[in-house]
C-alpha positions in Angstrom: 125.3 76.3 103.5 121.7 75.2 103.9 120.2 72.1 102.3 122.7 72.2 99.3 124.8 69.3 100.3 122.7 66.1 100.1 119.7 67.9 101.7 121.5 68.1 105.0 120.9 71.0 107.4 124.0 73.0 108.4 124.3 73.2 112.2 124.6 77.0 112.1 121.7 77.5 109.7 119.3 80.2 111.0 116.3 78.3 112.5 114.1 81.3 112.3 112.5 81.3 108.9 110.5 84.4 109.6 113.6 86.4 108.7 115.5 86.8 105.5 118.5 84.5 104.9 120.8 83.7 102.0 118.5 80.8 101.0 115.7 83.2 100.3 117.3 85.2 97.5 115.7 83.9 94.2 118.2 81.8 92.3 120.9 83.0 94.7 121.1 86.2 92.7 121.8 89.7 94.1 118.5 91.5 95.0 117.8 95.2 95.6 115.2 96.1 98.2 113.9 99.5 99.5 114.4 100.2 103.2 111.0 100.9 104.9 112.2 100.9 108.5 114.9 99.7 110.8 114.8 99.3 114.6 115.7 97.1 117.4 113.2 94.3 118.0 112.8 91.3 120.2 113.2 88.2 118.1 111.3 85.2 119.2 111.8 81.5 118.4 109.0 80.8 115.9 108.6 77.2 117.1 108.2 78.0 120.8 107.1 81.7 120.6 109.7 82.5 123.2 113.1 84.2 123.1 115.5 81.8 121.4 118.9 81.1 123.0 120.6 82.2 119.8 118.6 85.4 119.8 118.9 86.1 123.5 118.7 89.8 123.0 117.1 92.4 120.8 118.3 92.5 117.2 118.5 95.2 114.6 115.7 94.4 112.2 115.3 96.0 108.7 111.9 96.0 107.1 111.4 96.4 103.3 108.8 98.2 101.2 108.6 95.0 99.1 107.3 92.9 102.0 104.0 91.4 101.0 104.6 92.3 97.3 107.3 89.8 96.6 106.8 86.3 98.2 110.4 85.8 99.2 110.9 89.1 101.0 111.0 89.0 104.8 112.4 91.3 107.5 116.2 91.1 107.8 118.2 90.7 111.0 121.1 93.1 110.2 124.3 92.2 112.1 127.0 94.7 112.9 129.0 94.0 109.8 126.1 94.7 107.5 125.0 97.7 109.5 128.5 99.2 109.2 128.5 98.5 105.5 125.2 100.4 105.0 126.4 103.4 107.1 129.6 103.5 105.1 128.0 103.2 101.7 125.2 105.8 102.5 127.5 108.0 104.6 124.6 108.2 107.1 124.8 107.3 110.8 121.1 106.8 111.7 118.7 104.2 110.3 115.9 106.7 110.4 117.8 108.8 107.8 118.1 105.8 105.5 114.4 105.2 104.9 113.8 104.8 101.1 117.4 103.7 100.4 117.9 101.0 97.9 119.9 98.2 99.5 121.4 95.4 97.3 121.9 92.1 99.1 124.3 89.5 97.9 125.4 86.0 99.1 129.0 85.7 100.3 131.0 83.2 102.2 131.4 84.5 105.7 133.3 83.3 108.8 131.5 82.2 111.9 134.5 81.7 114.2 136.7 79.2 112.2 133.8 78.0 110.1 133.0 79.3 106.6 129.4 79.4 105.5 127.1 81.4 103.2 125.5 84.5 104.5 123.9 87.8 103.3 126.0 90.8 102.9 125.5 94.3 101.6 126.7 94.7 98.0 125.5 98.3 97.6 123.4 100.9 99.2 122.1 104.1 97.5 119.7 106.8 98.5 116.6 106.8 96.3 117.6 110.0 94.4 121.0 108.5 93.5 119.6 105.4 91.7 120.6 105.0 88.0 117.4 104.5 86.0 117.0 102.7 82.7 117.5 104.9 79.6 115.1 105.4 76.7 116.7 102.7 74.6 116.5 100.1 77.5 112.9 101.2 78.2 112.0 100.6 74.5 113.7 97.2 74.6 111.7 96.3 77.7 108.4 97.5 76.2 109.1 95.5 73.0 109.7 92.4 75.1 106.5 93.0 77.0 104.5 93.7 73.8 105.8 90.4 72.2 103.4 88.5 74.4 100.1 89.4 76.0 100.4 88.2 79.6 102.9 90.6 81.2 101.3 93.9 82.4 103.8 96.8 82.8 101.6 98.0 85.7 102.5 94.8 87.6 106.2 95.3 87.0 105.8 98.9 88.3 104.0 97.8 91.4 106.5 95.0 92.1 109.4 97.6 92.1 107.4 100.3 93.7 107.8 102.7 90.8 105.4 105.0 88.9 106.5 104.1 85.3 108.9 101.7 83.6 111.3 104.7 83.1 111.8 104.7 86.8 113.0 101.1 86.9 116.5 101.0 88.5 119.1 100.0 85.9 120.3 97.2 88.3 116.9 95.5 88.0 116.6 95.6 84.2 118.3 92.2 83.6 116.2 90.6 86.3 112.9 91.9 84.8 114.0 90.9 81.2 115.0 87.4 82.4 111.7 87.0 84.3 109.6 88.0 81.2 111.7 85.7 78.9 111.2 82.8 81.3 107.5 83.5 81.4 107.3 83.5 77.6 109.3 80.2 77.4 106.9 78.5 79.9 103.9 79.7 77.9 105.3 78.2 74.7 105.8 74.7 76.2 
């Protein structure tokens, strides 16, 4: 729960906006990111530039290949629950062995003591070589959609998803891309 109820701030909301939180996922939708690195880091209070009482120790921080490419993407403080989920889904014990993995984040209601609130959870995790890619029919559909207007550049889509061609687009991102292109077309026709 962030500023959803009458623009009030939940008392357990993460005060450190330098890190990814549930409020950062575009439209609250599941998002898949590529793991660039993961390590223990000292997390400082962004307001005071000191260790925060809440973050009184080092935290496990995941960094993404999409940082700097997508505005909303930030490093992610990965708690024990999410770390165990990633290990279980990838069947790998060490973060270093997971670099390049595609991690799908989702928003779930989580418990913080007796209090229920929204938080990020791991919906799925796959190593890069196990990612289902779009098929030829889906690629043609996407190209037709792109060709129906002249502003979307397939190269920008490839850069945003860190792929070499549209044929490498993960199937799980197809609807997101199509939705974005359609929204762009609608805004151009206003």
